[in-house]
C-alpha positions as a Markdown table, in Angstrom:
| # | Residue | x | y | z |
|---|---|---|---|---|
| 1 | Ser | 59.4 | 76.6 | 18.9 |
| 2 | His | 56.2 | 74.8 | 20.0 |
| 3 | Phe | 54.4 | 78.1 | 20.4 |
| 4 | Gly | 51.7 | 77.2 | 17.7 |
| 5 | Ser | 51.2 | 73.7 | 18.9 |
| 6 | Ser | 48.0 | 72.7 | 20.8 |
| 7 | Arg | 50.1 | 71.3 | 23.6 |
| 8 | Ser | 51.7 | 74.7 | 24.3 |
| 9 | Arg | 48.4 | 76.5 | 24.1 |
| 10 | Ser | 46.9 | 74.0 | 26.6 |
| 11 | Ser | 49.8 | 74.3 | 29.0 |
| 12 | Ser | 49.7 | 78.1 | 28.8 |
| 13 | Arg | 46.0 | 78.0 | 29.6 |
| 14 | Leu | 46.8 | 76.0 | 32.7 |
| 15 | Gln | 49.7 | 78.4 | 33.5 |
| 16 | Phe | 47.3 | 81.3 | 33.6 |
| 17 | Gly | 44.7 | 79.5 | 35.8 |
| 18 | Leu | 42.4 | 78.7 | 32.9 |
| 19 | Pro | 41.0 | 75.2 | 32.4 |
| 20 | Pro | 42.1 | 73.3 | 29.3 |
| 21 | Lys | 39.9 | 74.1 | 26.3 |
| 22 | Thr | 37.3 | 71.4 | 25.7 |
| 23 | Ser | 34.6 | 71.0 | 23.1 |
| 24 | Pro | 31.4 | 72.9 | 23.8 |
| 25 | Pro | 28.5 | 71.1 | 25.3 |
| 26 | Ala | 25.7 | 70.0 | 23.0 |
| 27 | Met | 23.3 | 72.9 | 22.4 |
| 28 | Met | 19.7 | 72.8 | 21.4 |
| 29 | His | 18.7 | 75.1 | 18.6 |
| 30 | Ile | 15.1 | 76.2 | 19.5 |
| 31 | Val | 14.3 | 77.2 | 15.9 |
| 32 | Glu | 15.1 | 73.7 | 14.6 |
| 33 | Val | 13.2 | 72.1 | 17.5 |
| 34 | Glu | 10.2 | 74.3 | 16.8 |
| 35 | Ala | 10.3 | 73.5 | 13.1 |
| 36 | Ala | 10.3 | 69.7 | 14.0 |
| 37 | Leu | 7.3 | 70.3 | 16.3 |
| 38 | Gly | 5.6 | 72.3 | 13.5 |
| 39 | Arg | 5.7 | 69.3 | 11.1 |
| 40 | Ala | 3.2 | 67.6 | 13.4 |
| 41 | Met | 0.7 | 70.3 | 13.0 |
| 42 | Thr | -1.6 | 68.6 | 10.5 |
| 43 | Asp | -4.9 | 66.7 | 10.8 |
| 44 | Gly | -6.4 | 69.1 | 13.3 |
| 45 | Val | -3.4 | 69.6 | 15.5 |
| 46 | Thr | -3.2 | 73.2 | 16.6 |
| 47 | Asn | -0.4 | 73.2 | 19.2 |
| 48 | Val | 2.7 | 71.2 | 20.0 |
| 49 | Leu | 4.6 | 72.1 | 23.1 |
| 50 | Leu | 7.6 | 71.0 | 25.2 |
| 51 | Val | 6.7 | 72.3 | 28.7 |
| 52 | Ser | 8.4 | 72.0 | 32.1 |
| 53 | Glu | 6.1 | 70.7 | 34.8 |
| 54 | Asp | 5.8 | 74.2 | 36.2 |
| 55 | Gly | 4.3 | 75.5 | 32.9 |
| 56 | Ala | 7.4 | 77.1 | 31.3 |
| 57 | Val | 7.3 | 76.6 | 27.6 |
| 58 | Ile | 10.6 | 75.3 | 26.3 |
| 59 | Ala | 9.7 | 75.1 | 22.6 |
| 60 | Ala | 6.4 | 75.3 | 20.8 |
| 61 | Ala | 4.7 | 75.3 | 17.5 |
| 62 | Arg | 1.3 | 77.1 | 17.5 |
| 63 | Ser | -1.3 | 78.0 | 15.0 |
| 64 | Lys | -2.0 | 81.7 | 14.4 |
| 65 | Asp | -5.3 | 81.7 | 16.4 |
| 66 | Val | -4.0 | 79.9 | 19.4 |
| 67 | Asp | -5.0 | 80.5 | 23.0 |
| 68 | His | -1.8 | 81.2 | 24.9 |
| 69 | Thr | -3.1 | 79.8 | 28.2 |
| 70 | Val | -2.5 | 76.1 | 27.1 |
| 71 | Ser | 0.8 | 75.8 | 29.0 |
| 72 | Ala | -0.8 | 77.2 | 32.2 |
| 73 | Val | -3.7 | 74.8 | 32.0 |
| 74 | Leu | -1.3 | 71.9 | 31.3 |
| 75 | Ser | 0.8 | 72.9 | 34.3 |
| 76 | Asn | -2.3 | 73.1 | 36.6 |
| 77 | Ile | -3.6 | 69.7 | 35.5 |
| 78 | Tyr | -0.1 | 68.2 | 36.0 |
| 79 | Thr | 0.2 | 69.8 | 39.4 |
| 80 | Glu | -3.2 | 68.3 | 40.4 |
| 81 | Tyr | -2.1 | 64.9 | 39.2 |
| 82 | Arg | 1.1 | 65.1 | 41.2 |
| 83 | Ala | -0.8 | 66.1 | 44.4 |
| 84 | Ser | -3.2 | 63.2 | 44.0 |
| 85 | Glu | -0.7 | 60.6 | 42.8 |
| 86 | Pro | 0.3 | 59.3 | 46.3 |
| 87 | Tyr | -3.3 | 58.5 | 47.1 |
| 88 | Val | -4.1 | 56.5 | 43.9 |
| 89 | Asp | -2.0 | 53.5 | 44.9 |
| 90 | Pro | -0.4 | 54.1 | 48.3 |
| 91 | Gly | 2.9 | 52.3 | 48.7 |
| 92 | Asn | 3.4 | 51.8 | 45.0 |
| 93 | Pro | 5.2 | 54.9 | 43.7 |
| 94 | Ser | 4.5 | 55.5 | 40.0 |
| 95 | Thr | 5.7 | 58.1 | 37.5 |
| 96 | Phe | 3.5 | 60.1 | 35.2 |
| 97 | Glu | 3.4 | 58.5 | 31.8 |
| 98 | Ser | 0.6 | 60.1 | 29.7 |
| 99 | Ile | -2.8 | 61.7 | 29.8 |
| 100 | Leu | -5.6 | 62.6 | 27.4 |
| 101 | Phe | -8.1 | 65.2 | 28.4 |
| 102 | Asp | -10.9 | 67.3 | 26.9 |
| 103 | Cys | -11.4 | 71.0 | 27.4 |
| 104 | Ala | -14.3 | 73.2 | 26.3 |
| 105 | Thr | -12.6 | 74.0 | 23.0 |
| 106 | Ala | -9.7 | 71.5 | 22.7 |
| 107 | Arg | -8.4 | 68.0 | 23.1 |
| 108 | Val | -4.9 | 67.4 | 24.5 |
| 109 | Ala | -2.6 | 64.5 | 24.7 |
| 110 | Cys | 0.4 | 64.8 | 27.0 |
| 111 | Thr | 3.3 | 62.5 | 27.9 |
| 112 | Ala | 6.4 | 62.6 | 30.0 |
| 113 | Phe | 9.2 | 63.3 | 27.6 |
| 114 | Val | 12.1 | 63.6 | 29.9 |
| 115 | His | 12.3 | 62.2 | 33.5 |
| 116 | Gly | 14.9 | 64.0 | 35.6 |
| 117 | Thr | 17.0 | 62.2 | 38.1 |
| 118 | Glu | 15.5 | 64.4 | 40.8 |
| 119 | Gly | 11.9 | 63.9 | 40.0 |
| 120 | Gly | 11.2 | 66.7 | 37.6 |
| 121 | Gln | 9.8 | 66.2 | 34.2 |
| 122 | Ile | 9.6 | 67.8 | 30.8 |
| 123 | Leu | 6.2 | 67.2 | 29.1 |
| 124 | Leu | 5.5 | 66.8 | 25.4 |
| 125 | Cys | 1.9 | 67.9 | 24.5 |
| 126 | Val | -0.1 | 67.8 | 21.4 |
| 127 | Cys | -3.3 | 69.8 | 21.2 |
| 128 | Gly | -6.2 | 69.8 | 18.7 |
| 129 | Asp | -9.6 | 71.2 | 18.3 |
| 130 | Arg | -12.7 | 69.3 | 19.6 |
| 131 | Arg | -13.0 | 67.5 | 16.2 |
| 132 | Thr | -9.5 | 66.1 | 16.3 |
| 133 | His | -9.6 | 62.3 | 16.8 |
| 134 | Tyr | -7.9 | 60.9 | 19.9 |
| 135 | Gly | -6.0 | 58.5 | 17.7 |
| 136 | Val | -4.5 | 61.3 | 15.7 |
| 137 | Leu | -3.3 | 63.0 | 18.9 |
| 138 | Trp | -1.8 | 59.8 | 20.3 |
| 139 | Ser | 0.0 | 58.9 | 17.0 |
| 140 | Lys | 1.5 | 62.4 | 16.7 |
| 141 | Leu | 2.6 | 62.2 | 20.3 |
| 142 | Asp | 4.3 | 58.9 | 19.7 |
| 143 | Leu | 6.0 | 60.0 | 16.5 |
| 144 | Leu | 7.3 | 63.2 | 18.1 |
| 145 | Lys | 8.5 | 61.4 | 21.2 |
| 146 | Ser | 10.6 | 59.0 | 19.1 |
| 147 | Ser | 11.9 | 61.6 | 16.6 |
| 148 | Leu | 12.9 | 64.1 | 19.4 |
| 149 | Glu | 14.6 | 61.4 | 21.5 |
| 150 | Cys | 18.0 | 63.0 | 20.7 |
| 151 | Leu | 17.0 | 65.9 | 22.9 |
| 152 | Val | 16.7 | 63.9 | 26.1 |
| 153 | Pro | 20.3 | 64.3 | 27.3 |
| 154 | Ile | 20.2 | 68.0 | 26.6 |
| 155 | Leu | 16.9 | 68.5 | 28.4 |
| 156 | Thr | 17.6 | 66.3 | 31.4 |
| 157 | Pro | 19.3 | 69.2 | 33.4 |
| 158 | Ala | 16.2 | 71.3 | 32.9 |
| 159 | Ala | 14.0 | 68.5 | 34.1 |
| 160 | Asn | 16.2 | 68.2 | 37.2 |
| 161 | Ala | 15.9 | 71.9 | 37.9 |
| 162 | Ala | 12.1 | 71.5 | 37.7 |
| 163 | Gly | 12.0 | 68.7 | 40.2 |
């Protein structure tokens, strides 16, 4: 009997109206991603965030005394950028690449990490206090972007939903 064979099990799944069993899709383990983000928290870096363009935090590493409004501020700045983008260079569509800005108590470097096919984006942001050098923020951002590149296929559907 072929009862124990994978062919029988597959055909019996079809017989009962079930799709053939396939391997599970790639999954992101948030704890591991947040641990990777946390390794960048040196040299004055206080927050590292993966944020959807609407401000939803996907993964984050934060210091203990962090202000939890960072993602909302990032979302507002990004929204303002998107609203003014068509007027910067009319007729020449561009996509957000990166931005560096100062706040009253922090410096933030932010880059587009995942570009969705429908216009949405996932942002990667590194925050430091006012004494953190701009070069430190940029280099941490570049290192994180390249080391987390394997997440792009997993996060692309989320970027599409944001667009």
